[in-house]
N, C-alpha and C positions, 0 to 999 in steps of 0.2 A: 289261608282261604284256598280251598280246592275247587276244581272246575271239572265238569264232565266234558268240556270242549278240549280238543287237542291243542297243545301249545304250538306256536309257529316257531320255526328256526330261520334266522337270517344270518348270513355270513358277511363279514366285513373284513377288509385288510387295511390297516393304517400304517403309514410311514411315520416313524418317530425318531427322535435323536436317540442314539444308543444308550445314553445315561438314564433315560426315562424307564422306570421300573414297570414291568407288566402289571403289577398290582394297581398302580396309579391309573393305567388304561382301564382296567376292569372297574375300578371305583367310578371313573368318569362315565362309563357306559351305564352302570347301575343307576347313577344319579340322574341320568337323562330322563328316566321315567320309572320311578320306584313302584308305581302301581302295576305296570304291565311287564317290566323286565324282571324275570325270575332267576335267570342263570346266564353266566357268561363263561365260556370255555375258550382258552387259547388252543388252537390246533396246529399252528405253524409259526415258526420264527425264521425269517429269511434275511440273510445278508449276502451280498455278492452282486453279480451282474445286474445292472439296472437300478441298483440302490447305492446312494452315495456312501462313501467310506465311513462317515460319521453317523449313519442312519441304520435303522433296521425296519423290517416290515413284520408286523404282528397280525396274524389272521385269527379272527375270533368267530365263534358261533354264539349268537344271542338268542336265548329262548324268550319268546313273548307270549305270556299267558292270556288267554281269552276267557275272562271270568264269567260274565253273564250273557255275552253275545259274541257272535263271530265278528271279528274286526273286518271292516271293508278296506279296499286298497288305499283309500285316502288316509284312513287312520293308521294303517301300517306305514305308509309313506311319511306321515307326520312323526311317528315314533322314530323311524330311521333318520329323518332329518335332525331330530333332537339329539340322537346319539352322535351323529357326525359333528354337529355344532358344539356339543358338550366336550367331546374328545379334543376338538381344536382349541376350545377355550381353556380346558384344564391341563392339557398335556402338550399343546402345540402340534399335535399329530394331524395329518391330513389323510383323507381317504386315498388309497392307492388306486391309480387309474388303470 
């Protein structure tokens, strides 16, 4: 389904155990809202200062498509919350503060 409305992009950074594959994080994000989340791209992997030795930080850009109307702030926040909850549930990852 295509839309004349511009997709939104939201960036998130999650702290995960090093053994968690990036693909698992991407699947967890997509599964949070299959209707609106159209693409997930990893743009940074970080280990080092501020991150535990057994962890890594993965930063992603999530594209949220607005099919039939422009999403309001509450709807965008709801999708963002679902992403964070789903990542935590499926990967054990937490939003980087």
